[in-house]
C-alpha positions as a Python dict, from the first residue, in 0.01 Angstrom:
ca = {
    (1, 'M'): (0, 0, 0),
    (2, 'E'): (284, 238, -75),
    (3, 'Q'): (42, 391, -329),
    (4, 'Y'): (-172, 520, -43),
    (5, 'H'): (131, 657, 143),
    (6, 'N'): (244, 834, -175),
    (7, 'L'): (-97, 1000, -194),
    (8, 'L'): (-65, 1130, 163),
    (9, 'K'): (286, 1257, 89),
    (10, 'Y'): (175, 1433, -228),
    (11, 'I'): (-104, 1620, -46),
    (12, 'I'): (117, 1730, 243),
    (13, 'G'): (404, 1834, 17),
    (14, 'N'): (197, 2007, -250),
    (15, 'G'): (-143, 2089, -103),
    (16, 'D'): (-308, 2429, -66),
    (17, 'V'): (-497, 2544, 242),
    (18, 'S'): (-867, 2629, 209),
    (19, 'F'): (-1179, 2667, 422),
    (20, 'E'): (-1467, 2430, 346),
    (21, 'P'): (-1804, 2594, 421),
    (22, 'R'): (-2021, 2282, 456),
    (23, 'T'): (-1808, 2125, 728),
    (24, 'Q'): (-1685, 2461, 864),
    (25, 'T'): (-1328, 2328, 872),
    (26, 'Y'): (-990, 2399, 715),
    (27, 'L'): (-820, 2149, 489),
    (28, 'L'): (-501, 2091, 293),
    (29, 'G'): (-585, 1963, -53),
    (30, 'V'): (-492, 1896, -414),
    (31, 'S'): (-713, 1889, -723),
    (32, 'G'): (-631, 1547, -861),
    (33, 'Y'): (-449, 1217, -811),
    (34, 'Q'): (-480, 856, -928),
    (35, 'N'): (-380, 519, -786),
    (36, 'T'): (-408, 165, -920),
    (37, 'Y'): (-434, -136, -689),
    (38, 'S'): (-376, -483, -836),
    (39, 'L'): (-582, -747, -660),
    (40, 'N'): (-326, -1000, -782),
    (41, 'E'): (-89, -850, -521),
    (42, 'G'): (-336, -892, -234),
    (43, 'F'): (-647, -721, -107),
    (44, 'P'): (-582, -344, -65),
    (45, 'L'): (-663, -303, 302),
    (46, 'V'): (-440, -37, 461),
    (47, 'T'): (-191, -199, 700),
    (48, 'T'): (-24, 106, 858),
    (49, 'K'): (-327, 153, 1081),
    (50, 'N'): (-615, -75, 1174),
    (51, 'V'): (-911, -47, 936),
    (52, 'P'): (-1173, -287, 1079),
    (53, 'P'): (-1295, -457, 759),
    (54, 'R'): (-1649, -502, 891),
    (55, 'L'): (-1714, -126, 887),
    (56, 'P'): (-1654, -46, 516),
    (57, 'F'): (-1795, -383, 413),
    (58, 'E'): (-2123, -333, 604),
    (59, 'E'): (-2155, 10, 445),
    (60, 'L'): (-2108, -144, 100),
    (61, 'F'): (-2377, -406, 166),
    (62, 'W'): (-2605, -125, 286),
    (63, 'K'): (-2546, 63, -39),
    (64, 'L'): (-2601, -246, -251),
    (65, 'R'): (-2936, -304, -80),
    (66, 'G'): (-3037, 47, -187),
    (67, 'E'): (-3101, 174, 165),
    (68, 'R'): (-3121, 540, 264),
    (69, 'N'): (-3177, 528, 643),
    (70, 'V'): (-2893, 497, 897),
    (71, 'K'): (-3098, 270, 1126),
    (72, 'S'): (-2966, -64, 996),
    (73, 'L'): (-2608, 64, 1017),
    (74, 'V'): (-2656, 202, 1369),
    (75, 'D'): (-2800, -134, 1476),
    (76, 'K'): (-2473, -293, 1361),
    (77, 'N'): (-2272, -27, 1549),
    (78, 'V'): (-2156, 130, 1221),
    (79, 'H'): (-2166, 509, 1252),
    (80, 'I'): (-2013, 619, 922),
    (81, 'W'): (-2330, 808, 828),
    (82, 'T'): (-2477, 897, 1168),
    (83, 'A'): (-2337, 1252, 1185),
    (84, 'N'): (-2460, 1325, 832),
    (85, 'A'): (-2808, 1203, 924),
    (86, 'F'): (-2798, 1424, 1234),
    (87, 'D'): (-2692, 1724, 1026),
    (88, 'R'): (-2983, 1665, 787),
    (89, 'Y'): (-3221, 1622, 1081),
    (90, 'L'): (-3110, 1955, 1233),
    (91, 'K'): (-3157, 2140, 904),
    (92, 'G'): (-3493, 1976, 839),
    (93, 'S'): (-3609, 2072, 1189),
    (94, 'G'): (-3477, 2430, 1167),
    (95, 'L'): (-3232, 2364, 1452),
    (96, 'E'): (-2898, 2420, 1278),
    (97, 'N'): (-2855, 2765, 1438),
    (98, 'K'): (-2947, 2636, 1783),
    (99, 'F'): (-2679, 2370, 1758),
    (100, 'P'): (-2394, 2519, 1549),
    (101, 'K'): (-2121, 2290, 1418),
    (102, 'H'): (-1813, 2232, 1632),
    (103, 'S'): (-1991, 2359, 1945),
    (104, 'L'): (-2034, 2178, 2276),
    (105, 'E'): (-2411, 2210, 2225),
    (106, 'W'): (-2382, 2023, 1893),
    (107, 'N'): (-2182, 1744, 2058),
    (108, 'E'): (-2434, 1704, 2341),
    (109, 'E'): (-2734, 1702, 2109),
    (110, 'F'): (-2561, 1452, 1880),
    (111, 'E'): (-2530, 1208, 2172),
    (112, 'N'): (-2902, 1252, 2245),
    (113, 'Y'): (-2977, 1193, 1877),
    (114, 'K'): (-2778, 867, 1865),
    (115, 'N'): (-2970, 732, 2164),
    (116, 'K'): (-3301, 830, 2010),
    (117, 'I'): (-3214, 666, 1676),
    (118, 'S'): (-3137, 341, 1859),
    (119, 'E'): (-3441, 339, 2089),
    (120, 'D'): (-3730, 529, 1929),
    (121, 'R'): (-3891, 327, 1650),
    (122, 'E'): (-4098, 615, 1518),
    (123, 'F'): (-3822, 875, 1533),
    (124, 'F'): (-3570, 689, 1318),
    (125, 'K'): (-3809, 666, 1021),
    (126, 'Q'): (-3773, 1040, 961),
    (127, 'G'): (-3482, 1135, 1188),
    (128, 'G'): (-3255, 870, 1038),
    (129, 'D'): (-3337, 933, 674),
    (130, 'L'): (-3047, 1053, 458),
    (131, 'G'): (-3248, 1118, 145),
    (132, 'P'): (-3183, 945, -190),
    (133, 'V'): (-2808, 886, -137),
    (134, 'Y'): (-2557, 647, -300),
    (135, 'G'): (-2708, 301, -303),
    (136, 'Y'): (-3060, 436, -331),
    (137, 'Q'): (-2953, 582, -664),
    (138, 'W'): (-2793, 249, -761),
    (139, 'R'): (-3114, 56, -697),
    (140, 'H'): (-3394, 316, -728),
    (141, 'W'): (-3294, 574, -989),
    (142, 'S'): (-3604, 771, -1094),
    (143, 'G'): (-3650, 728, -1468),
    (144, 'P'): (-3924, 857, -1700),
    (145, 'K'): (-4090, 513, -1699),
    (146, 'G'): (-4034, 427, -1335),
    (147, 'E'): (-3746, 317, -1116),
    (148, 'I'): (-3423, 187, -1270),
    (149, 'D'): (-3218, -75, -1086),
    (150, 'Q'): (-2868, 12, -1206),
    (151, 'L'): (-2710, -280, -1022),
    (152, 'E'): (-2932, -538, -1189),
    (153, 'N'): (-2868, -376, -1527),
    (154, 'L'): (-2492, -375, -1462),
    (155, 'I'): (-2480, -747, -1380),
    (156, 'K'): (-2703, -832, -1676),
    (157, 'G'): (-2487, -623, -1911),
    (158, 'L'): (-2159, -780, -1793),
    (159, 'K'): (-2300, -1128, -1848),
    (160, 'E'): (-2465, -1066, -2184),
    (161, 'N'): (-2240, -802, -2344),
    (162, 'P'): (-1909, -800, -2153),
    (163, 'N'): (-1717, -585, -2404),
    (164, 'S'): (-1962, -296, -2381),
    (165, 'R'): (-1846, 36, -2239),
    (166, 'Y'): (-2180, 96, -2067),
    (167, 'H'): (-2104, -93, -1745),
    (168, 'V'): (-2159, 204, -1512),
    (169, 'L'): (-2311, 277, -1172),
    (170, 'T'): (-2368, 647, -1115),
    (171, 'A'): (-2488, 806, -793),
    (172, 'W'): (-2472, 1165, -919),
    (173, 'N'): (-2834, 1264, -977),
    (174, 'P'): (-2848, 1645, -1019),
    (175, 'G'): (-3227, 1646, -984),
    (176, 'E'): (-3211, 1497, -634),
    (177, 'L'): (-2885, 1637, -492),
    (178, 'N'): (-3070, 1892, -279),
    (179, 'Q'): (-3261, 1609, -108),
    (180, 'M'): (-2945, 1424, -2),
    (181, 'A'): (-2774, 1459, 336),
    (182, 'L'): (-2448, 1451, 144),
    (183, 'G'): (-2378, 1442, -227),
    (184, 'P'): (-2202, 1118, -329),
    (185, 'C'): (-1824, 1129, -292),
    (186, 'P'): (-1734, 829, -513),
    (187, 'F'): (-2003, 898, -771),
    (188, 'W'): (-1891, 706, -1082),
    (189, 'H'): (-1813, 333, -1093),
    (190, 'Q'): (-1723, 192, -1433),
    (191, 'F'): (-1638, -173, -1497),
    (192, 'T'): (-1431, -286, -1795),
    (193, 'V'): (-1374, -641, -1923),
    (194, 'H'): (-1051, -747, -2094),
    (195, 'G'): (-1062, -1116, -2185),
    (196, 'R'): (-1161, -1284, -1857),
    (197, 'N'): (-1032, -994, -1642),
    (198, 'L'): (-1258, -737, -1480),
    (199, 'D'): (-1131, -392, -1379),
    (200, 'L'): (-1313, -125, -1180),
    (201, 'H'): (-1244, 248, -1215),
    (202, 'I'): (-1411, 485, -971),
    (203, 'V'): (-1411, 866, -974),
    (204, 'Q'): (-1437, 1038, -636),
    (205, 'R'): (-1519, 1409, -619),
    (206, 'S'): (-1426, 1462, -251),
    (207, 'C'): (-1174, 1255, -58),
    (208, 'D'): (-1115, 1260, 318),
    (209, 'T'): (-776, 1104, 268),
    (210, 'Y'): (-692, 995, 622),
    (211, 'L'): (-1026, 854, 739),
    (212, 'G'): (-1241, 805, 431),
    (213, 'V'): (-1008, 692, 153),
    (214, 'P'): (-890, 368, 326),
    (215, 'F'): (-1260, 277, 354),
    (216, 'N'): (-1321, 368, -13),
    (217, 'I'): (-1030, 153, -127),
    (218, 'A'): (-1138, -151, 75),
    (219, 'Q'): (-1504, -109, -12),
    (220, 'D'): (-1465, -79, -387),
    (221, 'A'): (-1203, -354, -405),
    (222, 'L'): (-1464, -575, -238),
    (223, 'L'): (-1728, -457, -486),
    (224, 'L'): (-1494, -560, -768),
    (225, 'K'): (-1456, -907, -615),
    (226, 'M'): (-1831, -944, -563),
    (227, 'V'): (-1924, -840, -916),
    (228, 'S'): (-1647, -1062, -1056),
    (229, 'Q'): (-1781, -1365, -871),
    (230, 'E'): (-2135, -1289, -984),
    (231, 'T'): (-2030, -1263, -1350),
    (232, 'N'): (-1769, -1543, -1350),
    (233, 'L'): (-1486, -1304, -1429),
    (234, 'I'): (-1144, -1253, -1267),
    (235, 'P'): (-1100, -940, -1049),
    (236, 'R'): (-785, -759, -1158),
    (237, 'N'): (-732, -384, -1111),
    (238, 'F'): (-905, -123, -900),
    (239, 'I'): (-827, 222, -1039),
    (240, 'H'): (-904, 512, -805),
    (241, 'T'): (-927, 867, -941),
    (242, 'L'): (-942, 1128, -664),
    (243, 'I'): (-1040, 1484, -748),
    (244, 'N'): (-1052, 1704, -436),
    (245, 'A'): (-816, 1498, -218),
    (246, 'H'): (-760, 1655, 121),
    (247, 'I'): (-641, 1619, 479),
    (248, 'Y'): (-847, 1793, 746),
    (249, 'L'): (-671, 2061, 952),
    (250, 'G'): (-944, 2104, 1211),
    (251, 'V'): (-1093, 2430, 1330),
    (252, 'E'): (-968, 2734, 1516),
    (253, 'P'): (-760, 2776, 1730),
    (254, 'R'): (-553, 2491, 1578),
    (255, 'A'): (-629, 2620, 1229),
    (256, 'F'): (-467, 2956, 1313),
    (257, 'F'): (-137, 2782, 1233),
    (258, 'W'): (-250, 2715, 876),
    (259, 'N'): (-386, 3066, 822),
    (260, 'N'): (-26, 3192, 822),
    (261, 'P'): (145, 3127, 485),
    (262, 'K'): (485, 3143, 656),
    (263, 'N'): (388, 2848, 878),
    (264, 'V'): (262, 2651, 580),
    (265, 'N'): (581, 2708, 383),
    (266, 'E'): (797, 2611, 681),
    (267, 'F'): (596, 2296, 750),
    (268, 'Q'): (598, 2183, 387),
    (269, 'G'): (968, 2264, 356),
    (270, 'K'): (1051, 2048, 656),
    (271, 'F'): (828, 1773, 516),
    (272, 'R'): (1001, 1768, 177),
    (273, 'E'): (1341, 1727, 347),
    (274, 'I'): (1241, 1402, 521),
    (275, 'K'): (1450, 1103, 420),
    (276, 'D'): (1364, 834, 680),
    (277, 'R'): (1031, 721, 828),
    (278, 'E'): (1136, 816, 1181),
    (279, 'E'): (1166, 1180, 1076),
    (280, 'Y'): (788, 1202, 1034),
    (281, 'L'): (759, 1168, 1412),
    (282, 'E'): (1010, 1449, 1459),
    (283, 'L'): (800, 1672, 1234),
    (284, 'K'): (488, 1573, 1427),
    (285, 'K'): (655, 1678, 1753),
    (286, 'W'): (763, 2013, 1602),
    (287, 'Y'): (413, 2075, 1464),
    (288, 'L'): (236, 2003, 1794),
    (289, 'T'): (471, 2230, 1988),
    (290, 'T'): (446, 2511, 1729),
    (291, 'S'): (72, 2514, 1660),
    (292, 'P'): (-210, 2612, 1903),
    (293, 'E'): (-395, 2345, 2101),
    (294, 'E'): (-721, 2210, 1963),
    (295, 'G'): (-1024, 2359, 2141),
    (296, 'D'): (-1261, 2178, 2378),
    (297, 'G'): (-1501, 1953, 2190),
    (298, 'N'): (-1285, 1961, 1877),
    (299, 'K'): (-1002, 1728, 1968),
    (300, 'R'): (-869, 1499, 1693),
    (301, 'K'): (-1031, 1695, 1408),
    (302, 'D'): (-684, 1794, 1291),
    (303, 'H'): (-567, 1487, 1097),
    (304, 'I'): (-211, 1604, 1028),
    (305, 'P'): (-59, 1443, 1343),
    (306, 'F'): (-227, 1113, 1257),
    (307, 'V'): (-102, 1121, 898),
    (308, 'L'): (256, 1186, 1014),
    (309, 'D'): (229, 898, 1261),
    (310, 'Q'): (99, 669, 988),
    (311, 'L'): (376, 763, 744),
    (312, 'S'): (629, 656, 1006),
    (313, 'K'): (497, 297, 982),
    (314, 'K'): (618, 52, 717),
    (315, 'P'): (338, -114, 516),
    (316, 'K'): (292, -484, 584),
    (317, 'K'): (192, -776, 363),
    (318, 'L'): (-159, -741, 225),
    (319, 'P'): (-434, -980, 338),
    (320, 'S'): (-657, -1197, 121),
    (321, 'V'): (-1037, -1191, 98),
    (322, 'D'): (-1270, -1477, 5),
    (323, 'L'): (-1644, -1469, -52),
    (324, 'L'): (-1923, -1713, 22),
    (325, 'K'): (-2023, -1880, -305),
    (326, 'V'): (-2373, -1737, -335),
    (327, 'S'): (-2540, -1480, -558),
    (328, 'L'): (-2444, -1118, -493),
    (329, 'F'): (-2810, -1035, -439),
    (330, 'E'): (-2836, -1312, -180),
    (331, 'M'): (-2505, -1222, -17),
    (332, 'I'): (-2608, -866, 72),
    (333, 'K'): (-2900, -993, 281),
    (334, 'Y'): (-2662, -1141, 539),
    (335, 'P'): (-2418, -990, 789),
    (336, 'V'): (-2073, -932, 641),
    (337, 'G'): (-1913, -1175, 887),
    (338, 'E'): (-2110, -1464, 737),
    (339, 'T'): (-2017, -1397, 375),
    (340, 'V'): (-1680, -1213, 354),
    (341, 'F'): (-1370, -1378, 498),
    (342, 'V'): (-1047, -1182, 556),
    (343, 'E'): (-725, -1377, 611),
    (344, 'G'): (-381, -1251, 708),
    (345, 'Y'): (-469, -897, 810),
    (346, 'E'): (-213, -786, 1070),
    (347, 'P'): (-205, -405, 1067),
    (348, 'H'): (-1, -172, 1285),
    (349, 'R'): (-215, -100, 1590),
    (350, 'W'): (-184, 242, 1751),
    (351, 'D'): (-405, 529, 1864),
    (352, 'A'): (-518, 621, 1512),
    (353, 'K'): (-871, 738, 1595),
    (354, 'A'): (-917, 1084, 1445),
    (355, 'E'): (-1260, 1248, 1445),
    (356, 'M'): (-1464, 1239, 1126),
    (357, 'V'): (-1579, 1579, 1004),
    (358, 'A'): (-1943, 1573, 892),
}
């Protein structure tokens, strides 16, 4: 997974600082990058920190079922979408000003919301709805003659006309974007057949490179394996095109460091001079002693220290993944642990838990 480390290095060494209005946070980002992961070399699950496979895999199954409510994920203790559902709930209830982002009031109300989603059967029907996101578009696209199941059409097309260039899943529906809690990040999935080999190329418009991208890589590599098994093809390459690829810098007061171009130039200059992995930890120490503390309620929203820690770790051997020999449409009805089997995953384990920015 040196490809993933090279992506992190490219962003830190070449990125520009900007303020993102939706999340109300600062980020360091670049406008484009591409990686290719060969499944012949192993399953691309990041090894320089622990990425619990169940989490991205359960989210993929949720997408493939065409769901749009967080309830089934919350019931499995998967909270990838919970903050986005909460954000949509606040806006839909006219409460976004009462509970502003990155405030202690927001944090407290979010905890109340999570409890209510878990316990109140009536509340979650509306309070947990994300709108027509991702998998809902894959399975329930609104066409002029009714709903279109893109996933069924994709599988049918790969079986009947493998050399077509129409093997696409798209989640980008301009007519329904304003109804979604969050516009789709990986929005374009295109499959290509060469002989008996199947490749998957995804395009991702927005990329939380420390927390989100390892999940995207694992998830779409699994999708490639699942579709390959369903169509009797051989999974080969997963090509990942990232457009706005970024690392979160948190909020003020920590972000005051990044508002000063002199600080940015000095940090990036020190970063470019690094020759050995251990030097990333030295830069981390310098950064934490030079920049302001993170404010109460906003700890771990600055991902830079975590990225530097991760770059100091040497990637390990990639694991393997096997699937239960059943139909894809049958597989997604079951818990991931009963259908997807990961062998040989031994990641570096350290305190890598940054906070997701919703």
